[in-house]
N, CA, C and O atoms as a GROMACS GRO file, in nm:
protein
  460
    1MET      N    1   0.267   2.554   1.769
    1MET     CA    2   0.275   2.433   1.690
    1MET      C    3   0.393   2.346   1.732
    1MET      O    4   0.388   2.224   1.717
    2PHE      N    5   0.500   2.408   1.785
    2PHE     CA    6   0.618   2.330   1.822
    2PHE      C    7   0.582   2.225   1.924
    2PHE      O    8   0.514   2.252   2.023
    3GLY      N    9   0.627   2.103   1.898
    3GLY     CA   10   0.600   1.995   1.991
    3GLY      C   11   0.478   1.913   1.956
    3GLY      O   12   0.460   1.803   2.008
    4SER      N   13   0.393   1.965   1.867
    4SER     CA   14   0.271   1.891   1.836
    4SER      C   15   0.302   1.761   1.762
    4SER      O   16   0.234   1.661   1.783
    5VAL      N   17   0.403   1.762   1.675
    5VAL     CA   18   0.440   1.639   1.604
    5VAL      C   19   0.490   1.535   1.704
    5VAL      O   20   0.453   1.418   1.696
    6GLU      N   21   0.574   1.578   1.798
    6GLU     CA   22   0.624   1.487   1.900
    6GLU      C   23   0.511   1.429   1.984
    6GLU      O   24   0.511   1.310   2.014
    7LYS      N   25   0.416   1.513   2.020
    7LYS     CA   26   0.301   1.466   2.100
    7LYS      C   27   0.219   1.365   2.020
    7LYS      O   28   0.172   1.266   2.076
    8LYS      N   29   0.202   1.391   1.891
    8LYS     CA   30   0.126   1.297   1.808
    8LYS      C   31   0.200   1.165   1.793
    8LYS      O   32   0.138   1.059   1.790
    9ILE      N   33   0.332   1.171   1.783
    9ILE     CA   34   0.411   1.048   1.774
    9ILE      C   35   0.398   0.969   1.905
    9ILE      O   36   0.388   0.846   1.902
   10GLU      N   37   0.399   1.039   2.018
   10GLU     CA   38   0.376   0.972   2.146
   10GLU      C   39   0.239   0.904   2.148
   10GLU      O   40   0.225   0.792   2.197
   11LYS      N   41   0.140   0.973   2.093
   11LYS     CA   42   0.004   0.916   2.086
   11LYS      C   43   0.004   0.792   1.998
   11LYS      O   44  -0.057   0.691   2.033
   12ILE      N   45   0.071   0.798   1.884
   12ILE     CA   46   0.079   0.683   1.794
   12ILE      C   47   0.143   0.565   1.867
   12ILE      O   48   0.094   0.452   1.858
   13ASN      N   49   0.251   0.590   1.938
   13ASN     CA   50   0.320   0.483   2.012
   13ASN      C   51   0.230   0.424   2.120
   13ASN      O   52   0.231   0.303   2.143
   14ALA      N   53   0.154   0.509   2.188
   14ALA     CA   54   0.061   0.461   2.291
   14ALA      C   55  -0.049   0.376   2.228
   14ALA      O   56  -0.089   0.273   2.284
   15LEU      N   57  -0.098   0.418   2.112
   15LEU     CA   58  -0.199   0.340   2.041
   15LEU      C   59  -0.143   0.203   2.000
   15LEU      O   60  -0.213   0.102   2.007
   16ALA      N   61  -0.017   0.201   1.958
   16ALA     CA   62   0.047   0.075   1.918
   16ALA      C   63   0.056  -0.021   2.036
   16ALA      O   64   0.033  -0.141   2.022
   17GLU      N   65   0.091   0.032   2.154
   17GLU     CA   66   0.100  -0.053   2.273
   17GLU      C   67  -0.035  -0.116   2.304
   17GLU      O   68  -0.042  -0.228   2.356
   18LYS      N   69  -0.142  -0.045   2.273
   18LYS     CA   70  -0.277  -0.096   2.299
   18LYS      C   71  -0.332  -0.173   2.179
   18LYS      O   72  -0.446  -0.219   2.182
   19LYS      N   73  -0.250  -0.187   2.074
   19LYS     CA   74  -0.290  -0.259   1.951
   19LYS      C   75  -0.414  -0.199   1.885
   19LYS      O   76  -0.498  -0.271   1.833
   20LYS      N   77  -0.424  -0.065   1.888
   20LYS     CA   78  -0.537   0.008   1.829
   20LYS      C   79  -0.502   0.044   1.684
   20LYS      O   80  -0.444   0.150   1.660
   21VAL      N   81  -0.537  -0.041   1.590
   21VAL     CA   82  -0.496  -0.023   1.451
   21VAL      C   83  -0.569   0.093   1.383
   21VAL      O   84  -0.505   0.176   1.318
   22ASP      N   85  -0.701   0.100   1.398
   22ASP     CA   86  -0.779   0.200   1.322
   22ASP      C   87  -0.732   0.344   1.343
   22ASP      O   88  -0.717   0.417   1.245
   23PRO      N   89  -0.709   0.388   1.467
   23PRO     CA   90  -0.661   0.526   1.483
   23PRO      C   91  -0.521   0.547   1.422
   23PRO      O   92  -0.491   0.655   1.372
   24ILE      N   93  -0.438   0.444   1.426
   24ILE     CA   94  -0.304   0.455   1.366
   24ILE      C   95  -0.316   0.470   1.215
   24ILE      O   96  -0.240   0.544   1.152
   25LEU      N   97  -0.411   0.399   1.156
   25LEU     CA   98  -0.431   0.407   1.011
   25LEU      C   99  -0.462   0.550   0.967
   25LEU      O  100  -0.425   0.590   0.857
   26LYS      N  101  -0.531   0.627   1.051
   26LYS     CA  102  -0.560   0.767   1.018
   26LYS      C  103  -0.430   0.848   1.005
   26LYS      O  104  -0.418   0.932   0.916
   27PHE      N  105  -0.335   0.822   1.094
   27PHE     CA  106  -0.205   0.890   1.085
   27PHE      C  107  -0.126   0.842   0.963
   27PHE      O  108  -0.050   0.918   0.903
   28ALA      N  109  -0.144   0.716   0.928
   28ALA     CA  110  -0.069   0.656   0.816
   28ALA      C  111  -0.104   0.719   0.682
   28ALA      O  112  -0.026   0.711   0.587
   29THR      N  113  -0.220   0.782   0.675
   29THR     CA  114  -0.262   0.844   0.549
   29THR      C  115  -0.264   0.996   0.556
   29THR      O  116  -0.316   1.062   0.466
   30GLY      N  117  -0.209   1.052   0.662
   30GLY     CA  118  -0.209   1.197   0.680
   30GLY      C  119  -0.105   1.268   0.595
   30GLY      O  120  -0.030   1.206   0.519
   31LYS      N  121  -0.103   1.401   0.609
   31LYS     CA  122  -0.013   1.484   0.528
   31LYS      C  123   0.131   1.487   0.579
   31LYS      O  124   0.224   1.503   0.500
   32ASP      N  125   0.150   1.471   0.709
   32ASP     CA  126   0.283   1.486   0.769
   32ASP      C  127   0.364   1.357   0.755
   32ASP      O  128   0.325   1.252   0.805
   33ALA      N  129   0.478   1.365   0.686
   33ALA     CA  130   0.561   1.248   0.661
   33ALA      C  131   0.615   1.187   0.790
   33ALA      O  132   0.625   1.065   0.802
   34ALA      N  133   0.649   1.271   0.888
   34ALA     CA  134   0.701   1.219   1.015
   34ALA      C  135   0.596   1.135   1.086
   34ALA      O  136   0.627   1.032   1.146
   35LEU      N  137   0.471   1.179   1.078
   35LEU     CA  138   0.362   1.104   1.141
   35LEU      C  139   0.332   0.976   1.062
   35LEU      O  140   0.302   0.873   1.122
   36ARG      N  141   0.341   0.983   0.930
   36ARG     CA  142   0.322   0.861   0.849
   36ARG      C  143   0.431   0.758   0.881
   36ARG      O  144   0.403   0.639   0.894
   37ALA      N  145   0.554   0.805   0.895
   37ALA     CA  146   0.664   0.714   0.928
   37ALA      C  147   0.643   0.653   1.067
   37ALA      O  148   0.665   0.534   1.086
   38ALA      N  149   0.601   0.735   1.162
   38ALA     CA  150   0.575   0.684   1.297
   38ALA      C  151   0.461   0.583   1.295
   38ALA      O  152   0.464   0.483   1.366
   39ALA      N  153   0.361   0.609   1.213
   39ALA     CA  154   0.248   0.516   1.200
   39ALA      C  155   0.295   0.384   1.140
   39ALA      O  156   0.253   0.277   1.184
   40ALA      N  157   0.382   0.391   1.040
   40ALA     CA  158   0.434   0.269   0.979
   40ALA      C  159   0.508   0.185   1.083
   40ALA      O  160   0.489   0.064   1.092
   41LYS      N  161   0.593   0.252   1.160
   41LYS     CA  162   0.669   0.182   1.264
   41LYS      C  163   0.573   0.117   1.364
   41LYS      O  164   0.593   0.002   1.404
   42ALA      N  165   0.470   0.190   1.402
   42ALA     CA  166   0.372   0.137   1.497
   42ALA      C  167   0.296   0.019   1.438
   42ALA      O  168   0.272  -0.081   1.507
   43LEU      N  169   0.258   0.028   1.311
   43LEU     CA  170   0.185  -0.081   1.248
   43LEU      C  171   0.269  -0.208   1.242
   43LEU      O  172   0.215  -0.319   1.243
   44GLY      N  173   0.400  -0.193   1.237
   44GLY     CA  174   0.489  -0.309   1.236
   44GLY      C  175   0.488  -0.388   1.365
   44GLY      O  176   0.539  -0.500   1.370
   45THR      N  177   0.429  -0.331   1.469
   45THR     CA  178   0.420  -0.401   1.598
   45THR      C  179   0.286  -0.472   1.614
   45THR      O  180   0.262  -0.540   1.713
   46ILE      N  181   0.197  -0.455   1.515
   46ILE     CA  182   0.063  -0.513   1.523
   46ILE      C  183   0.042  -0.601   1.400
   46ILE      O  184   0.014  -0.552   1.291
   47SER      N  185   0.056  -0.730   1.419
   47SER     CA  186   0.054  -0.824   1.306
   47SER      C  187  -0.089  -0.867   1.272
   47SER      O  188  -0.130  -0.979   1.302
   48VAL      N  189  -0.163  -0.776   1.210
   48VAL     CA  190  -0.297  -0.808   1.160
   48VAL      C  191  -0.304  -0.766   1.014
   48VAL      O  192  -0.220  -0.689   0.967
   49ASP      N  193  -0.405  -0.815   0.943
   49ASP     CA  194  -0.416  -0.786   0.800
   49ASP      C  195  -0.420  -0.637   0.769
   49ASP      O  196  -0.359  -0.592   0.672
   50GLU      N  197  -0.493  -0.559   0.850
   50GLU     CA  198  -0.505  -0.416   0.824
   50GLU      C  199  -0.369  -0.347   0.829
   50GLU      O  200  -0.340  -0.260   0.747
   51SER      N  201  -0.287  -0.384   0.927
   51SER     CA  202  -0.153  -0.327   0.937
   51SER      C  203  -0.070  -0.364   0.815
   51SER      O  204  -0.010  -0.278   0.750
   52TYR      N  205  -0.068  -0.492   0.784
   52TYR     CA  206   0.010  -0.541   0.671
   52TYR      C  207  -0.031  -0.472   0.542
   52TYR      O  208   0.055  -0.425   0.466
   53ASN      N  209  -0.160  -0.465   0.516
   53ASN     CA  210  -0.209  -0.405   0.391
   53ASN      C  211  -0.170  -0.258   0.381
   53ASN      O  212  -0.130  -0.212   0.274
   54GLN      N  213  -0.181  -0.184   0.491
   54GLN     CA  214  -0.143  -0.043   0.489
   54GLN      C  215   0.007  -0.028   0.468
   54GLN      O  216   0.050   0.063   0.397
   55LEU      N  217   0.086  -0.113   0.528
   55LEU     CA  218   0.231  -0.105   0.511
   55LEU      C  219   0.271  -0.131   0.366
   55LEU      O  220   0.363  -0.066   0.315
   56VAL      N  221   0.203  -0.223   0.300
   56VAL     CA  222   0.231  -0.248   0.158
   56VAL      C  223   0.206  -0.121   0.078
   56VAL      O  224   0.287  -0.085  -0.008
   57ILE      N  225   0.096  -0.053   0.105
   57ILE     CA  226   0.066   0.074   0.037
   57ILE      C  227   0.175   0.177   0.068
   57ILE      O  228   0.217   0.251  -0.021
   58MET      N  229   0.219   0.180   0.192
   58MET     CA  230   0.317   0.281   0.235
   58MET      C  231   0.456   0.259   0.175
   58MET      O  232   0.539   0.350   0.178
   59THR      N  233   0.482   0.141   0.121
   59THR     CA  234   0.612   0.120   0.055
   59THR      C  235   0.622   0.201  -0.073
   59THR      O  236   0.730   0.212  -0.131
   60ARG      N  237   0.511   0.260  -0.116
   60ARG     CA  238   0.510   0.343  -0.237
   60ARG      C  239   0.496   0.492  -0.204
   60ARG      O  240   0.472   0.574  -0.293
   61ASP      N  241   0.512   0.526  -0.078
   61ASP     CA  242   0.499   0.666  -0.034
   61ASP      C  243   0.605   0.752  -0.104
   61ASP      O  244   0.717   0.706  -0.126
   62PRO      N  245   0.570   0.877  -0.139
   62PRO     CA  246   0.669   0.965  -0.203
   62PRO      C  247   0.788   1.000  -0.112
   62PRO      O  248   0.895   1.034  -0.162
   63GLU      N  249   0.770   0.994   0.019
   63GLU     CA  250   0.876   1.028   0.113
   63GLU      C  251   0.960   0.905   0.147
   63GLU      O  252   0.907   0.802   0.187
   64VAL      N  253   1.089   0.917   0.129
   64VAL     CA  254   1.179   0.804   0.155
   64VAL      C  255   1.174   0.761   0.301
   64VAL      O  256   1.186   0.642   0.329
   65SER      N  257   1.157   0.854   0.394
   65SER     CA  258   1.151   0.818   0.536
   65SER      C  259   1.032   0.726   0.565
   65SER      O  260   1.041   0.635   0.648
   66VAL      N  261   0.923   0.750   0.497
   66VAL     CA  262   0.803   0.666   0.515
   66VAL      C  263   0.826   0.529   0.453
   66VAL      O  264   0.789   0.427   0.511
   67ARG      N  265   0.887   0.526   0.334
   67ARG     CA  266   0.916   0.397   0.270
   67ARG      C  267   1.010   0.314   0.358
   67ARG      O  268   0.991   0.193   0.372
   68LYS      N  269   1.110   0.379   0.417
   68LYS     CA  270   1.203   0.308   0.506
   68LYS      C  271   1.128   0.248   0.624
   68LYS      O  272   1.147   0.131   0.656
   69ALA      N  273   1.043   0.328   0.688
   69ALA     CA  274   0.968   0.279   0.804
   69ALA      C  275   0.874   0.165   0.765
   69ALA      O  276   0.859   0.069   0.840
   70ALA      N  277   0.812   0.175   0.648
   70ALA     CA  278   0.720   0.071   0.604
   70ALA      C  279   0.793  -0.060   0.576
   70ALA      O  280   0.746  -0.168   0.613
   71VAL      N  281   0.908  -0.050   0.511
   71VAL     CA  282   0.987  -0.171   0.481
   71VAL      C  283   1.035  -0.235   0.611
   71VAL      O  284   1.026  -0.357   0.627
   72LEU      N  285   1.086  -0.154   0.703
   72LEU     CA  286   1.128  -0.208   0.833
   72LEU      C  287   1.012  -0.276   0.904
   72LEU      O  288   1.028  -0.384   0.962
   73ALA      N  289   0.896  -0.214   0.899
   73ALA     CA  290   0.778  -0.270   0.966
   73ALA      C  291   0.735  -0.402   0.902
   73ALA      O  292   0.696  -0.495   0.972
   74LEU      N  293   0.742  -0.411   0.770
   74LEU     CA  294   0.710  -0.538   0.704
   74LEU      C  295   0.808  -0.646   0.749
   74LEU      O  296   0.769  -0.761   0.767
   75GLY      N  297   0.933  -0.609   0.767
   75GLY     CA  298   1.031  -0.704   0.819
   75GLY      C  299   0.996  -0.750   0.959
   75GLY      O  300   1.014  -0.867   0.993
   76GLU      N  301   0.947  -0.657   1.042
   76GLU     CA  302   0.909  -0.691   1.179
   76GLU      C  303   0.789  -0.785   1.180
   76GLU      O  304   0.784  -0.880   1.259
   77ILE      N  305   0.692  -0.759   1.093
   77ILE     CA  306   0.574  -0.846   1.088
   77ILE      C  307   0.615  -0.985   1.041
   77ILE      O  308   0.566  -1.085   1.093
   78GLY      N  309   0.704  -0.992   0.943
   78GLY     CA  310   0.761  -1.119   0.901
   78GLY      C  311   0.676  -1.204   0.810
   78GLY      O  312   0.709  -1.320   0.784
   79ARG      N  313   0.567  -1.149   0.759
   79ARG     CA  314   0.479  -1.226   0.671
   79ARG      C  315   0.550  -1.254   0.538
   79ARG      O  316   0.604  -1.162   0.475
   80LYS      N  317   0.550  -1.379   0.497
   80LYS     CA  318   0.626  -1.421   0.378
   80LYS      C  319   0.592  -1.340   0.254
   80LYS      O  320   0.681  -1.304   0.178
   81ALA      N  321   0.465  -1.309   0.232
   81ALA     CA  322   0.424  -1.232   0.115
   81ALA      C  323   0.486  -1.092   0.115
   81ALA      O  324   0.499  -1.031   0.009
   82GLY      N  325   0.523  -1.043   0.230
   82GLY     CA  326   0.585  -0.911   0.239
   82GLY      C  327   0.718  -0.903   0.166
   82GLY      O  328   0.757  -0.796   0.121
   83ALA      N  329   0.787  -1.016   0.154
   83ALA     CA  330   0.917  -1.018   0.087
   83ALA      C  331   0.905  -0.972  -0.058
   83ALA      O  332   0.993  -0.902  -0.108
   84ASP      N  333   0.797  -1.010  -0.126
   84ASP     CA  334   0.777  -0.968  -0.266
   84ASP      C  335   0.764  -0.817  -0.276
   84ASP      O  336   0.819  -0.756  -0.367
   85HIS      N  337   0.692  -0.757  -0.182
   85HIS     CA  338   0.675  -0.612  -0.183
   85HIS      C  339   0.806  -0.541  -0.153
   85HIS      O  340   0.838  -0.439  -0.214
   86VAL      N  341   0.881  -0.596  -0.060
   86VAL     CA  342   1.011  -0.537  -0.026
   86VAL      C  343   1.108  -0.550  -0.144
   86VAL      O  344   1.183  -0.457  -0.173
   87ARG      N  345   1.105  -0.664  -0.211
   87ARG     CA  346   1.190  -0.682  -0.330
   87ARG      C  347   1.154  -0.580  -0.438
   87ARG      O  348   1.242  -0.529  -0.507
   88HIS      N  349   1.026  -0.552  -0.453
   88HIS     CA  350   0.981  -0.453  -0.552
   88HIS      C  351   1.038  -0.315  -0.518
   88HIS      O  352   1.087  -0.244  -0.606
   89VAL      N  353   1.032  -0.278  -0.391
   89VAL     CA  354   1.090  -0.151  -0.347
   89VAL      C  355   1.238  -0.149  -0.380
   89VAL      O  356   1.289  -0.052  -0.437
   90MET      N  357   1.308  -0.257  -0.344
   90MET     CA  358   1.452  -0.264  -0.364
   90MET      C  359   1.488  -0.251  -0.512
   90MET      O  360   1.588  -0.186  -0.546
   91ALA      N  361   1.409  -0.311  -0.599
   91ALA     CA  362   1.438  -0.309  -0.742
   91ALA      C  363   1.418  -0.171  -0.804
   91ALA      O  364   1.477  -0.139  -0.907
   92ASN      N  365   1.334  -0.089  -0.741
   92ASN     CA  366   1.300   0.041  -0.797
   92ASN      C  367   1.354   0.158  -0.717
   92ASN      O  368   1.321   0.273  -0.746
   93GLU      N  369   1.437   0.131  -0.619
   93GLU     CA  370   1.482   0.235  -0.527
   93GLU      C  371   1.622   0.285  -0.564
   93GLU      O  372   1.706   0.209  -0.610
   94THR      N  373   1.644   0.415  -0.543
   94THR     CA  374   1.776   0.474  -0.566
   94THR      C  375   1.847   0.510  -0.436
   94THR      O  376   1.968   0.532  -0.436
   95ASP      N  377   1.773   0.516  -0.325
   95ASP     CA  378   1.830   0.551  -0.196
   95ASP      C  379   1.909   0.432  -0.140
   95ASP      O  380   1.851   0.327  -0.111
   96ALA      N  381   2.040   0.448  -0.126
   96ALA     CA  382   2.128   0.338  -0.083
   96ALA      C  383   2.090   0.285   0.054
   96ALA      O  384   2.092   0.164   0.078
   97GLU      N  385   2.056   0.375   0.146
   97GLU     CA  386   2.019   0.332   0.281
   97GLU      C  387   1.892   0.247   0.277
   97GLU      O  388   1.883   0.146   0.346
   98LEU      N  389   1.795   0.288   0.196
   98LEU     CA  390   1.670   0.212   0.186
   98LEU      C  391   1.696   0.075   0.124
   98LEU      O  392   1.633  -0.023   0.164
   99ILE      N  393   1.786   0.066   0.029
   99ILE     CA  394   1.819  -0.063  -0.031
   99ILE      C  395   1.876  -0.157   0.076
   99ILE      O  396   1.842  -0.275   0.080
  100LYS      N  397   1.963  -0.104   0.164
  100LYS     CA  398   2.017  -0.186   0.273
  100LYS      C  399   1.906  -0.228   0.370
  100LYS      O  400   1.905  -0.341   0.418
  101ILE      N  401   1.814  -0.137   0.397
  101ILE     CA  402   1.701  -0.168   0.485
  101ILE      C  403   1.616  -0.279   0.422
  101ILE      O  404   1.569  -0.368   0.493
  102CYS      N  405   1.598  -0.273   0.292
  102CYS     CA  406   1.523  -0.377   0.220
  102CYS      C  407   1.590  -0.513   0.238
  102CYS      O  408   1.522  -0.613   0.264
  103GLN      N  409   1.722  -0.516   0.226
  103GLN     CA  410   1.795  -0.642   0.242
  103GLN      C  411   1.777  -0.698   0.382
  103GLN      O  412   1.757  -0.818   0.400
  104THR      N  413   1.783  -0.611   0.481
  104THR     CA  414   1.763  -0.652   0.620
  104THR      C  415   1.622  -0.705   0.641
  104THR      O  416   1.602  -0.808   0.705
  105ALA      N  417   1.523  -0.634   0.586
  105ALA     CA  418   1.383  -0.675   0.602
  105ALA      C  419   1.359  -0.810   0.536
  105ALA      O  420   1.291  -0.896   0.593
  106ILE      N  421   1.414  -0.830   0.417
  106ILE     CA  422   1.396  -0.958   0.348
  106ILE      C  423   1.456  -1.071   0.430
  106ILE      O  424   1.398  -1.179   0.442
  107SER      N  425   1.573  -1.046   0.486
  107SER     CA  426   1.637  -1.147   0.571
  107SER      C  427   1.548  -1.182   0.690
  107SER      O  428   1.533  -1.300   0.724
  108LYS      N  429   1.490  -1.080   0.754
  108LYS     CA  430   1.400  -1.106   0.868
  108LYS      C  431   1.278  -1.186   0.825
  108LYS      O  432   1.235  -1.278   0.895
  109ILE      N  433   1.224  -1.150   0.709
  109ILE     CA  434   1.103  -1.219   0.660
  109ILE      C  435   1.136  -1.365   0.627
  109ILE      O  436   1.061  -1.455   0.665
  110VAL      N  437   1.246  -1.387   0.557
  110VAL     CA  438   1.284  -1.523   0.517
  110VAL      C  439   1.306  -1.611   0.642
  110VAL      O  440   1.273  -1.730   0.641
  111ASN      N  441   1.359  -1.553   0.747
  111ASN     CA  442   1.388  -1.628   0.869
  111ASN      C  443   1.272  -1.629   0.968
  111ASN      O  444   1.285  -1.683   1.078
  112SER      N  445   1.160  -1.571   0.930
  112SER     CA  446   1.044  -1.562   1.019
  112SER      C  447   0.964  -1.692   1.016
  112SER      O  448   0.965  -1.767   0.919
  113ASP      N  449   0.895  -1.716   1.126
  113ASP     CA  450   0.805  -1.832   1.134
  113ASP      C  451   0.664  -1.798   1.085
  113ASP      O  452   0.579  -1.886   1.074
  114VAL      N  453   0.639  -1.670   1.057
  114VAL     CA  454   0.507  -1.626   1.015
  114VAL      C  455   0.482  -1.669   0.871
  114VAL      O  456   0.573  -1.664   0.789
  115ARG      N  457   0.362  -1.709   0.841
  115ARG     CA  458   0.328  -1.754   0.704
  115ARG      C  459   0.285  -1.640   0.618
  115ARG      O  460   0.253  -1.659   0.500
   0.00000   0.00000   0.00000
């Protein structure tokens, strides 16, 4: 089993380079938090509705690492509506690092040219 998570993360990154959203979405809803976080990061590189919608869902993930990756990815996509979701996370979050990540993401979104 050792190395299988790393190999799957490599696969997720390769799928992101090819802009293959559907296979990444399968990882985004899986059991492994590391793979969900990697999927969130990958989805942040593909600015389509499916990516955005899944990232919004992932901001409510029970694992803080996944929430962090989802918030960062929403910042990368830069869609204005994403700021509301990030603000919601920030208002309900206790993890100090994630709160800082939320602030960074909101700044990126506010300064983005994406509608």
